[in-house]
N, C-alpha and C positions, 0 to 999 in steps of 0.2 A: 612648576609650583612657584609660588610667589611667598615668602615669609616677611613681610615688614614689620619689624617690631619698632615698640616705641620706649624707651626709657628714660621717662622725664624726671623720675625722681634720682635715678644715677647720673644723668647729665647735670642736675642742679646740685647735687652731692659734691661731683667733681669740681663745679665751678666756683663751688662755697669754699671746698677745702684747698684751692689753689690759690683764690683772691685772699684767702687768711694768710698763704705762706708768702705771697709775694706783696701783698697790701695795696694791690693795683686791681679796681675793678675790672672784671671780665665780662663782657655783654656775650650772653648765652639767647639762645632762639630755639627754646627745648619743643616748641610747637609752631612749625610754619602754615600759616593758612592755607598757602597753596596746597599742600598736602593732602587739602578736605575736597571731597566733591559733594558739594552741596546738593546737587540737584537728585542727589538721593536721600531719601528719608531717614534719619539717625534710626527710629524707632523700628524700621523695618528691614533695614541692612547696616548695620553698625560698621562693618569692617569696612565696607566700600565708600561708606560716608567718611570715615577717619582716613582711609589710606588712597581713595580712588583718583586724587589729585596727582600722589607722587607715582601710582601705578601707570599711569596715563603718563608722563614724564619721564617716566625709567623703564623703557620698554627691555625685555631680557635679551642680554648680548648673545649674538650668534653661538659663542663658543660655550654659553652657560647652558644648564638645564633650569636653573631658578635664579632669581634676582629680587635682593631685599636691601635694606639699609645695611645690614652686619655682611652681607655678600660684598656690597661696596666698601664697606670700612676693610675686610679681609684683602679684595682686589689690590685696595690702595696700599696695604702693608706689604701686599707679594711685591710690589713695585720697587718699595724700597729696599726690600730683601735682593732683587734684582741688580740693583744698582750695586750694593755691595760686592754681590757676584761677580759683576762686570770689572768691578775695579780690582778686586782679588787676582782673577783671571789675566787682565793687562799687566799686572805688576810679576806673576807667576811665582819663581822660587826666589826672586829677588826681596821679599819681604822677611823680614826677622820672626814674625808669629807661625810658630808652628801649624796653628789652625789655619790662618789665612792660607799656609801653601797646599794644605788639604783642601779647604775649599775650591781654591783654583784648579787642583789637579781633577777633583770630583767634576765641576761645573764643565772646564775644559774638554773633559773627557765624553761628557754628554753632548756636547754643543758640536763635536767632529762627527757629522753627518757624513764625510768623505769616508771615514773608515769603518762607520757603520754601513754604508751601503758596500762598500769593499768586503767586508766580512759575512754579512749575508746572515745565514744561520749558525757559524762557526762556530761561535761563543758558547753555544749550548749543545756542540756535537759531542763532545765528551760525556757530557750527563745524559744524553739521549742513548749513546753507544753503551753507556754502564749499564742503564735500565735494560736495554735491551738483551745482555747478557744474562739476568738475571735466570735462577735455576730453581729455586725454591722459596716456599712461605717465609721461611727465616732471612730468605736474602731481601724479599719485599720488604719485611719487618724493617729489616736496617736500611734499607732506601727509605723510607718512609721517614726514618728517625733523622737519616743524613739531609733530608730534604726540608725539615722543620728548623734544623741546626741553620740552613739557608735562607729561610724566611718563607718556605713553602710550606704551606699548613694543609696537607695530603692527609685524608681521609678523617681527622677530628681537628679541633682546636687545641694547643696546649701552651702553658705559659703560666707565668707569677700573677697571683691575685691576692688581694685582700680578703682576710677571712671574714665573711660579712656577719658572723657574730661574734668576732672579736678583734676588735680595732687595732690592737698590740701584734698581731700576727699576719705574715704574708705566707699564705701557703701554694702549692701547684695547684692548676686547675685544668681539667678536661673538661672540654665542652664538644657540642656536635657542630659539624663541620664538614667539610671534604667536598663542599657544594660549590660550581661557578657562578650558576644563576643567584640572583637576591635570597630567596627562601625557598621553604618546599612547595609552596604553593605555584611556583614556576613550573615545576615538573607534573604536579599531580592534578591541579585544577582544571576541570574539564571544559571551562568556557574557552570561545574561540580565539580569545586576544591572547592568553596562555599558551594554547596550542599551537599558534602562529609563532610565537617567541621559542616553543621548544624546537619545531621545525627550522627555524633559522636560526637557533643555537647549533644544532647537530650539523647544518650546512658549514656553519662557522668553523666548527671544531674540525671539519672535514679540509676545508681549504687553509686552515693553519698546520695540519699534517702535511699537505700538499708542500706549502712553501718549507716545511722543516725537510723534505727530501722524498716524500712517500710516494708512492704511485696513486693514482685516483681510486683505483680499486681498495688498496690498502686502506687509503684515508677515510674512504667511505665505511669501511669496517671494524676499525679503530674508532671513528665517530659513534657507531653505533653502542661497540663496548663503552665507551665513557659515560652516554646517555643513562644506558643500562644500569651501572656501577653507581652514577648520581642520584638516579630515580630511587633506586634501593637504598641509599644513605637518608633519603628525603622522606621516607615513609616513616619511620620511627621520629625524626626530627619534630621538634615542639614549632609551634605556631607562633607568630610573633605575638598574639595577645597573650600564649602560656608562658612567655619567655620574658612578662611585664612582672610576673609573682614572683618575688625573690626569694620567698619559703618553697613553693614547687621547684625551684632551681639551685636548691642548696641542698647535698648529700656529701655531707664530709666522713671520709673514710680513710682507713690506713691503706698503705700499700700493698699490703696482705689481703684486706678485702676488695682491692680493685682486682686484684690477682684471682680473687674467687668469682668476682663480676665477670671477667673477661679472660677466661682460663688460659686462652689458645695464644694470646698477644704477649710478647716476651717483654713484659714492662720494665725489669730491671737493665735490659740490654738498651732499651728506649731511653730510661733516665741516665744510663751512662753516656747515650749518644748527645744528648742533651748537654753533657757537663755537670750534671748532678746524681748521682749515684746515690746520694744519701738521703733523697727524698722519702717522706716516711707519711705525710698529711698529704692530702689531695680533695680538693671538692671537684665531684662528678656532677656537672650540671645535668645531664641526662642520661640515667641509667640505663633505659631502654636503648638509647641509642647507641653506646659503648657495646651492649649484648650483642646487638643487630650487626656493628660493623666487626666485631670479632667473629661473628658466624660467617658472614660475608667473605671475610679475608681464605674460610675454608671452602665456601661452596663455589666462589667464582673461579675461574680459571686464573693461571698463570697469564696468559696472552692479555684476557679481562684487566690484570692488575698493572700488566707493562704498561698497555694503553694509556690505563688511567695516569698512571704516572707520570708517563712523557708529555701527556696532554699538560699536567698543570706545571712540568717545567715551563712547556712553550707558553702557556697563558701567562706564568709569572714573569715573562722575560719578554715579551711581546714589544711591549712599548718601548724598549733598548735595543730593539735589532733594527732591520733594515727595514726602508719604507715600506715595503710590502707585508711585513708585518704589523708595522704599525698603521697602516692603512685599513687593513682588515680588521685589527683589533678597534680602532675608531668605529668603524662600519655596524659591526655588532653593538658595540657599547652604547652607541648613540641611539638604537632603536630602544634601549632601556633609560638613556639618560635624558633623551628629547633634544640633546645639544645638536646643533645645526653645522657646525664649523669646529674645526680641531684648533684646540689651543697653539699659538707659535711656538716654535722651537724652545726660543730662551726662557719663555715661561714656563713650559713642559721641564726643563732642566733645571730650572729655580724652583720648582716644586719636588723635583726628584733631591734635588740637594738636600733640601728641606727635611726632606724624608731619612735621608741616607745619614746627615752629619746636622743633626738638630741641634745639638748643644753647641758645637761651634758653629754654627750659622746664627745661633741665638746670642752666643757671646759678643760676636762682630756686629 
C-alpha cells in the first residue's frame, strides 16, 4: 500500500514560525513539480497526477509493506534513535545517566544474537510448563490475568482508556480480542484468499509448536485447537466498519454489571491480578463478545485452553527468540504485510527498545 501525504499548510506554518523565531529566511519547497505525473489527466486520476512522480522515484523498500513521505520521515527518525542506542551500548555502565544505562542493557541484550541462538526456546519454557500444569478453569483464568500483566492480551483486550463521554475520567476498558489474525474476516470470510491464509496460519502455528518442543502430531493437534478457539472468538467480534461507530462501542457499566454480563469469569481476581482491585467502572466495547468468551471458557476443553494460552506465549515472544522462531514468524507475517525481507537486527532492536523503554529513549 502507498500513502503519500502532502502537508503544504503545515509545512508553511512551520517555516513561518521558524523564520519568525530566527529572523532568518528559510527556503521551503512545499510542492516539488517532480512529484507530479503530468502524463495522467488531473481530472481523471488526481491521485496519480499529484503523486505519480514521487511513487516512480520511491519504490517500496523490500523490508516494508508500504512507503510514503511520512514513512520516509519515520525511517529517518529511526536512524537517529539507532545512533543514540549504539552510543549508549558502546558506553555501557560507564555513563552517569540511569536511563542511558537502561537503554544500553536493553539494546545490547537484544543485539546478543549468540545468546539468543544458544537459548532457543528456553526463555519461555517456564511459562509453557506452567500452562501445561493447569488443572481447572480457575487456573486458566488466573493464567489469563498473568499473561495480561506480562503484556500478552489473551482472550480479550483490557486496559485504561479515556471515558468517551467524560473528558475528565479515565476508566477501565474491556475490548474484543484474543485473535492472532488481523480481524474476524480472516477466520470467517469464505473467499479463497482468506481460506488460503487460514490454512497457512494453522500450518504456521503447528510449526511454532514444534520449534517449542512438541512432536509433529501434538503440534498439529494443538494448532487445530488454537484455530478453533480463535474462530469461536471471531464470530461475535465486530467488523472493522462496526468498530467505527463510537456510540455502538460504548457500554459503560459498573463492576457488578460486568459480573452479571459474564458471571462465570472471576473479574475481581482478574482486576487484582492487574494490580487494580479497586476498579469500579468499565466500558465494555462489545458485550456480546464478552458473553461468548465467558461461555467459551466453560464449553471448550481444558486442553483447548492450554494450547491456546501456550500459543499466545509463543507468538508474543517469537521475535525475541532464536532464528528459527524469528524466521518462521517473518515467513507467515510477510504473507499478511507484503514485506519481502526482514529488517536488519539493529533496526529491529531499535524498535523493540523504543517499545519497551519509550520514555527513556524519548528523553535521550
